[in-house]
TORDO-458345 format. One record per residue (C-alpha): chain; residue in one letter; y, z, x. Coordinates in pm, 1 decimal. Layout:
R   chain   resn      north         up       east
R       A      A          Y          Z          X
...
This chain:
R   chain   resn      north         up       east
R       A      M    -6386.8    -5267.9   -12364.4
R       A      I    -6401.5    -5640.3   -12433.4
R       A      S    -6701.9    -5764.3   -12629.4
R       A      Y    -6809.0    -6085.9   -12456.5
R       A      L    -6948.5    -6382.1   -12644.1
R       A      E    -7259.4    -6563.9   -12521.3
R       A      F    -7066.6    -6850.6   -12360.9
R       A      E    -6841.3    -6600.3   -12179.0
R       A      K    -7123.9    -6454.4   -11965.1
R       A      P    -6998.5    -6606.3   -11636.5
R       A      V    -6656.7    -6450.3   -11701.6
R       A      A    -6821.5    -6118.4   -11790.8
R       A      Q    -7016.7    -6118.6   -11463.3
R       A      L    -6702.1    -6183.6   -11259.0
R       A      E    -6505.0    -5912.5   -11437.3
R       A      A    -6794.9    -5668.7   -11392.3
R       A      R    -6790.6    -5745.9   -11019.0
R       A      I    -6414.1    -5680.6   -11009.2
R       A      A    -6462.4    -5346.1   -11185.2
R       A      E    -6737.1    -5249.0   -10939.0
R       A      L    -6515.9    -5329.5   -10640.5
R       A      R    -6228.6    -5127.5   -10783.8
R       A      S    -6456.2    -4831.5   -10845.8
R       A      A    -6612.4    -4850.8   -10497.9
R       A      A    -6270.4    -4873.2   -10332.4
R       A      E    -6137.7    -4553.2   -10489.2
R       A      G    -6073.5    -4300.3   -10214.6
R       A      D    -6185.0    -4551.3    -9949.6
R       A      D    -5964.3    -4653.2    -9658.7
R       A      V    -6094.3    -5011.5    -9662.5
R       A      D    -5836.3    -5256.4    -9800.4
R       A      I    -6003.3    -5494.4   -10045.4
R       A      S    -5686.8    -5599.6   -10230.0
R       A      A    -5710.5    -5958.3   -10102.5
R       A      E    -6069.1    -5992.6   -10225.6
R       A      L    -5974.7    -5840.5   -10560.7
R       A      R    -5687.0    -6086.8   -10602.8
R       A      R    -5919.7    -6375.6   -10519.8
R       A      L    -6176.9    -6266.8   -10775.7
R       A      E    -5909.9    -6201.9   -11038.6
R       A      R    -5767.7    -6552.4   -10990.1
R       A      K    -6118.2    -6696.0   -11008.4
R       A      S    -6188.1    -6501.9   -11328.7
R       A      A    -5858.8    -6610.6   -11489.1
R       A      D    -5919.6    -6974.8   -11394.7
R       A      L    -6274.6    -6962.5   -11529.0
R       A      L    -6158.4    -6807.0   -11857.1
R       A      A    -5886.8    -7071.1   -11897.4
R       A      S    -6120.8    -7362.7   -11823.1
R       A      T    -6386.1    -7221.5   -12056.6
R       A      Y    -6143.5    -7185.7   -12349.6
R       A      A    -5991.2    -7527.9   -12283.3
R       A      A    -6327.2    -7691.1   -12355.0
R       A      L    -6472.6    -7490.5   -12642.4
R       A      T    -6709.8    -7666.1   -12880.8
R       A      P    -6657.7    -7629.0   -13258.1
R       A      W    -6943.2    -7377.4   -13269.9
R       A      Q    -6794.0    -7173.9   -12986.9
R       A      K    -6458.5    -7173.3   -13169.1
R       A      T    -6645.4    -7046.4   -13475.0
R       A      Q    -6772.2    -6754.2   -13267.1
R       A      V    -6420.3    -6681.0   -13139.9
R       A      A    -6281.7    -6693.0   -13496.2
R       A      R    -6541.4    -6430.4   -13592.6
R       A      H    -6498.4    -6209.6   -13285.4
R       A      P    -6526.1    -5843.5   -13394.6
R       A      A    -6203.1    -5754.6   -13212.3
R       A      R    -6001.2    -6046.9   -13347.9
R       A      P    -5677.4    -5924.1   -13509.9
R       A      H    -5694.3    -5918.2   -13889.6
R       A      F    -5432.9    -5871.2   -14160.9
R       A      R    -5339.5    -5510.7   -14081.1
R       A      D    -5319.9    -5581.6   -13707.7
R       A      L    -5092.2    -5882.2   -13760.9
R       A      V    -4874.8    -5685.8   -14002.6
R       A      H    -4838.4    -5412.6   -13740.0
R       A      H    -4733.6    -5652.3   -13463.5
R       A      A    -4541.8    -5924.2   -13650.1
R       A      F    -4390.9    -5778.4   -13968.4
R       A      D    -4167.7    -5484.7   -14058.8
R       A      E    -4132.0    -5258.5   -14363.1
R       A      F    -4460.5    -5363.6   -14524.4
R       A      I    -4487.1    -5211.1   -14872.7
R       A      P    -4840.3    -5264.5   -15012.5
R       A      L    -4880.8    -5335.9   -15381.9
R       A      G    -5219.9    -5285.2   -15545.4
R       A      G    -5415.3    -5377.1   -15855.5
R       A      D    -5444.2    -5684.5   -16072.4
R       A      R    -5341.5    -5507.1   -16398.4
R       A      Y    -5667.0    -5631.1   -16556.6
R       A      Y    -5962.2    -5466.8   -16382.9
R       A      G    -5883.1    -5282.3   -16062.0
R       A      E    -5798.8    -5293.7   -15693.2
R       A      D    -5968.7    -5523.5   -15442.3
R       A      E    -5918.6    -5418.0   -15080.6
R       A      A    -6048.7    -5748.4   -14942.6
R       A      I    -5712.8    -5905.1   -15035.2
R       A      L    -5398.9    -5709.1   -14948.3
R       A      G    -5037.5    -5785.9   -15022.1
R       A      G    -4688.1    -5658.7   -15072.0
R       A      F    -4327.2    -5684.6   -14964.0
R       A      A    -4252.1    -5720.4   -14592.1
R       A      R    -3984.0    -5832.9   -14350.7
R       A      L    -4027.2    -6110.6   -14096.6
R       A      G    -3741.0    -6124.0   -13849.7
R       A      G    -3501.0    -5977.2   -14104.0
R       A      R    -3616.9    -6207.3   -14385.3
R       A      R    -3777.1    -6042.1   -14688.4
R       A      V    -4108.7    -6208.4   -14783.3
R       A      M    -4409.5    -6154.6   -15006.4
R       A      L    -4704.5    -6117.5   -14769.6
R       A      I    -5063.7    -6167.6   -14890.3
R       A      G    -5386.2    -6198.1   -14693.3
R       A      H    -5751.4    -6116.3   -14637.1
R       A      E    -5852.0    -5802.5   -14449.0
R       A      K    -6200.2    -5792.5   -14291.1
R       A      G    -6183.6    -5447.3   -14134.5
R       A      N    -6252.8    -5350.8   -13773.0
R       A      D    -6544.4    -5105.4   -13789.0
R       A      T    -6842.6    -5043.6   -14015.4
R       A      E    -6656.4    -4814.4   -14254.6
R       A      S    -6350.1    -5035.6   -14294.1
R       A      R    -6556.5    -5354.7   -14316.1
R       A      L    -6750.5    -5209.7   -14606.3
R       A      R    -6429.3    -5087.8   -14772.2
R       A      H    -6266.8    -5430.6   -14737.4
R       A      N    -6592.2    -5611.2   -14826.1
R       A      F    -6572.0    -5811.5   -14501.1
R       A      G    -6268.0    -5997.4   -14634.7
R       A      M    -6461.0    -6153.4   -14924.3
R       A      G    -6228.1    -6137.9   -15222.3
R       A      K    -6337.5    -6059.6   -15577.1
R       A      P    -6172.1    -6188.7   -15896.8
R       A      E    -5941.6    -5888.0   -15912.0
R       A      G    -5823.0    -5966.4   -15558.6
R       A      Y    -5723.9    -6320.8   -15648.0
R       A      R    -5563.4    -6202.2   -15972.2
R       A      K    -5364.6    -5951.1   -15767.3
R       A      A    -5253.1    -6238.6   -15543.5
R       A      I    -5142.0    -6432.5   -15852.6
R       A      R    -4943.4    -6130.8   -15972.4
R       A      L    -4770.0    -6097.3   -15636.3
R       A      M    -4691.8    -6469.3   -15618.0
R       A      E    -4538.0    -6459.5   -15965.2
R       A      M    -4333.8    -6156.1   -15858.9
R       A      A    -4214.9    -6344.2   -15549.2
R       A      G    -4107.0    -6632.1   -15771.4
R       A      R    -3904.4    -6400.6   -15994.2
R       A      F    -3732.4    -6234.7   -15697.9
R       A      G    -3680.1    -6557.1   -15502.7
R       A      L    -3889.1    -6442.4   -15204.7
R       A      P    -4085.6    -6685.6   -14985.4
R       A      V    -4461.6    -6631.3   -14981.6
R       A      V    -4654.3    -6595.0   -14654.8
R       A      T    -5034.2    -6580.0   -14655.4
R       A      L    -5276.3    -6486.6   -14376.2
R       A      V    -5614.7    -6638.4   -14454.2
R       A      D    -5927.5    -6490.2   -14293.6
R       A      T    -6243.7    -6500.2   -14502.2
R       A      S    -6591.3    -6647.4   -14482.9
R       A      G    -6552.4    -6715.7   -14855.9
R       A      A    -6502.5    -6541.4   -15186.4
R       A      F    -6755.9    -6270.4   -15275.0
R       A      P    -7069.0    -6438.9   -15423.8
R       A      G    -7212.0    -6134.7   -15605.1
R       A      V    -7327.5    -6134.5   -15965.6
R       A      E    -7055.7    -5889.0   -16070.6
R       A      A    -6786.8    -6121.2   -15932.1
R       A      E    -6928.0    -6411.4   -16129.5
R       A      E    -6938.3    -6193.4   -16441.3
R       A      R    -6566.8    -6120.1   -16399.7
R       A      G    -6474.4    -6486.9   -16361.6
R       A      Q    -6469.4    -6559.4   -15988.5
R       A      A    -6433.6    -6937.4   -16021.5
R       A      E    -6155.9    -6907.8   -16278.8
R       A      A    -5967.6    -6654.7   -16066.0
R       A      I    -5985.3    -6880.2   -15758.7
R       A      A    -5868.8    -7180.8   -15960.9
R       A      R    -5579.0    -6982.1   -16109.7
R       A      S    -5476.4    -6857.0   -15766.4
R       A      T    -5475.0    -7212.2   -15631.1
R       A      E    -5268.8    -7318.4   -15932.3
R       A      A    -5025.0    -7031.5   -15873.5
R       A      C    -4972.0    -7147.3   -15513.4
R       A      L    -4899.0    -7502.7   -15623.0
R       A      A    -4660.7    -7389.5   -15898.4
R       A      L    -4452.0    -7151.5   -15685.3
R       A      P    -4075.2    -7208.6   -15715.2
R       A      V    -4020.5    -7057.3   -15367.0
R       A      P    -4128.8    -7167.1   -15016.8
R       A      M    -4485.3    -7088.8   -14914.4
R       A      V    -4633.4    -7089.5   -14564.0
R       A      A    -5006.7    -7028.2   -14521.5
R       A      T    -5178.0    -6954.5   -14190.0
R       A      I    -5551.3    -6965.3   -14117.2
R       A      V    -5578.9    -6677.2   -13870.1
R       A      G    -5958.1    -6647.2   -13837.2
R       A      E    -6207.9    -6801.8   -14076.0
R       A      G    -6090.1    -7019.9   -14360.7
R       A      G    -6397.1    -7048.6   -14579.4
R       A      S    -6433.2    -7248.8   -14899.7
R       A      G    -6236.4    -7183.1   -15219.6
R       A      G    -6181.3    -6823.6   -15114.9
R       A      A    -5947.4    -6958.9   -14846.5
R       A      V    -5792.5    -7247.4   -15040.9
R       A      A    -5688.1    -7003.3   -15314.9
R       A      L    -5436.5    -6853.3   -15070.6
R       A      A    -5366.2    -7165.9   -14865.3
R       A      S    -5240.4    -7429.1   -15111.5
R       A      A    -4895.3    -7425.0   -14954.1
R       A      E    -4647.7    -7694.2   -14851.6
R       A      R    -4693.9    -7582.6   -14489.6
R       A      V    -5037.5    -7482.2   -14358.4
R       A      L    -5060.6    -7341.1   -14005.4
R       A      M    -5369.7    -7249.0   -13808.0
R       A      F    -5440.2    -7035.6   -13504.0
R       A      E    -5567.4    -7234.5   -13206.8
R       A      H    -5921.5    -7094.4   -13223.6
R       A      A    -5951.7    -7045.4   -13601.1
R       A      I    -6179.8    -7253.3   -13824.6
R       A      Y    -6130.5    -7397.6   -14174.3
R       A      S    -6399.2    -7563.9   -14383.9
R       A      V    -6546.8    -7607.6   -14729.2
R       A      I    -6857.8    -7411.3   -14629.1
R       A      S    -6973.8    -7212.1   -14328.1
R       A      P    -7160.3    -7404.9   -14055.4
R       A      E    -7471.0    -7196.9   -14130.9
R       A      G    -7446.5    -7276.7   -14502.0
R       A      C    -7404.2    -7647.7   -14433.5
R       A      A    -7699.6    -7647.8   -14191.5
R       A      S    -7918.6    -7467.3   -14445.0
R       A      I    -7843.2    -7735.2   -14704.3
R       A      L    -7874.7    -8042.2   -14481.3
R       A      W    -8148.8    -7937.0   -14237.9
R       A      R    -8304.8    -7640.8   -14421.7
R       A      T    -8235.4    -7418.7   -14120.9
R       A      A    -7931.7    -7223.9   -14004.2
R       A      E    -8029.9    -7300.0   -13643.3
R       A      K    -7850.8    -7633.4   -13683.8
R       A      A    -7517.7    -7454.8   -13736.9
R       A      P    -7369.4    -7587.1   -13407.1
R       A      D    -7441.9    -7944.7   -13521.8
R       A      A    -7291.1    -7870.8   -13863.1
R       A      A    -6975.0    -7726.5   -13707.1
R       A      E    -6933.7    -8043.7   -13500.9
R       A      A    -6992.1    -8273.2   -13799.6
R       A      M    -6759.7    -8084.5   -14036.3
R       A      K    -6457.7    -8094.8   -13800.1
R       A      V    -6382.4    -7726.4   -13855.3
R       A      T    -6138.3    -7675.2   -13566.9
R       A      A    -5759.5    -7669.6   -13578.3
R       A      Q    -5745.8    -7967.7   -13343.6
R       A      H    -5963.7    -8182.1   -13570.9
R       A      L    -5787.3    -8070.1   -13888.8
R       A      E    -5439.6    -8141.4   -13754.9
R       A      K    -5544.1    -8500.5   -13683.9
R       A      L    -5688.1    -8529.4   -14035.2
R       A      G    -5367.6    -8396.4   -14193.1
R       A      V    -5537.9    -8092.3   -14345.7
R       A      I    -5309.4    -7857.6   -14151.9
R       A      D    -4954.4    -7910.3   -14028.1
R       A      R    -4926.9    -7703.2   -13711.3
R       A      I    -5141.9    -7524.1   -13453.6
R       A      V    -5027.3    -7178.1   -13342.7
R       A      P    -5123.9    -7111.5   -12976.8
R       A      E    -5332.3    -6808.0   -12883.8
R       A      P    -5334.5    -6616.5   -12554.3
R       A      V    -5584.3    -6746.9   -12296.6
R       A      G    -5923.5    -6615.1   -12400.0
R       A      G    -5838.8    -6583.4   -12768.7
R       A      A    -5620.2    -6364.8   -12989.6
R       A      H    -5856.0    -6067.7   -12947.7
R       A      R    -5757.0    -6036.3   -12580.6
R       A      D    -5386.9    -5990.8   -12660.2
R       A      P    -5321.9    -5932.6   -13032.9
R       A      A    -4952.8    -5852.1   -12981.8
R       A      T    -4880.2    -6183.7   -12808.2
R       A      A    -5083.0    -6375.6   -13067.4
R       A      A    -4892.8    -6203.9   -13350.2
R       A      G    -4561.8    -6284.2   -13181.1
R       A      S    -4649.1    -6654.6   -13164.8
R       A      L    -4752.0    -6642.7   -13529.7
R       A      A    -4427.8    -6472.7   -13638.0
R       A      Q    -4219.5    -6728.8   -13451.2
R       A      A    -4405.9    -7023.8   -13604.0
R       A      I    -4386.1    -6887.1   -13959.1
R       A      G    -4016.3    -6810.2   -13916.9
R       A      E    -3945.6    -7164.8   -13798.6
R       A      E    -4132.6    -7313.3   -14093.8
R       A      L    -3949.2    -7090.1   -14342.4
R       A      D    -3616.3    -7193.0   -14184.8
R       A      A    -3710.3    -7558.6   -14232.6
R       A      L    -3799.3    -7499.8   -14599.1
R       A      A    -3489.6    -7292.8   -14682.3
R       A      G    -3252.3    -7443.7   -14934.4
R       A      R    -3506.9    -7668.9   -15106.9
R       A      S    -3517.1    -7658.2   -15484.7
R       A      A    -3824.5    -7550.1   -15680.2
R       A      D    -3892.6    -7911.2   -15779.6
R       A      E    -3869.0    -8028.8   -15419.2
R       A      L    -4111.2    -7759.1   -15303.9
R       A      R    -4366.1    -7836.3   -15574.8
R       A      R    -4339.9    -8208.3   -15503.7
R       A      A    -4390.0    -8144.7   -15129.6
R       A      R    -4709.2    -7948.8   -15200.8
R       A      E    -4841.5    -8217.7   -15432.4
R       A      E    -4770.0    -8493.5   -15182.9
R       A      R    -4923.4    -8315.9   -14883.2
R       A      F    -5252.4    -8257.6   -15064.5
R       A      L    -5266.7    -8607.7   -15211.3
R       A      R    -5221.3    -8749.6   -14858.7
R       A      I    -5535.2    -8575.7   -14729.6
R       A      G    -5816.2    -8827.8   -14701.3
R       A      G    -5585.9    -9122.3   -14767.9
R       A      A    -5617.9    -9445.1   -14573.9
C-alpha cells in the first residue's frame, strides 16, 4: 500500500478508481481493459506532471515520506558484501549512524550513513536518524580506517539533524560534529557524499564535507528545518512552506548555488515508489564520481575539498 501525501490526493482518487474497476471486473464477462488503460495513462500523466512542479515544501514532504528508502534499503539494493562495524571506542554504539566495509560495483569502499528506520520499533532503535556524539565519533574512526587502507569513503546522509538531547550535549555533541567535519576534509582518499532524504544542519554536514556532493532529486538540504526556521522568524511553524521556499532547500536550487555538484534522478513519483530503481541510479552516479576521482593524490583531494567549499557563496 502506498501512503499518499496531501498534494497527491487527485492521484490517489484515480488509483482508487482503477482498483475498484479491477475488483468489479473479476469474474465478469464485460471487457473493461480499454477503460483501465485510459485511467492508468491518466494516472501516470497526472503523477508525472505533479512531481514535475513540486514546491520546496512538497519536496520536503517527499524527502520525509515514511516509505522512502533509507540506509539499509539502499545498501540492500545498491551495495554488496556490507560488513557493519560498530562502536566509537570511547562510549558506545549509536544506531542512528551506521557504517562498515562494502562493495560498489566491485570496488571496495567504506560506507557510512544515517538510518531512520521504517517502523515504530526501528525508528526508536535508530533514534529517527539523529546521531549522537558516539555516532559521529564512530564515523571518524571509520574514516580514519578508510584512510589507512586506501578505501574511498561513501556517505548516505538522511537526518533532520543531530540529536539535541541533554545527554548528547553532555558527551560533546558540538565537538564530535566539528571533528567529523574535520575528518572528512582531511581524508587522504576520495569521498563522495549523497543527500538521500533530509540533510539537516551540522548533523548532515558532518558526513557531507566531501569533494563531490550528490543529492537525490526530491531530497532537501539546509542549515535548519523549515519548521525550525519558521518558528524563529515568524514564531509559528505554520509558515514552514514559506521558509522552505526562502531557504532554497531543494536539489535544483542548491545545484545552481554550487552547494551540491550533481542531482541523482528518482523514479516518477519519488524514490519510495521504486526503491530498487532509485538505488540503481544512485549506485551508477556514485561509481562515476569515484571513477573521476581515482588516481588523485591526497593533497589534490584535500585541495579540491577546500576549494569547493570556499567557492560557495562567492561572487
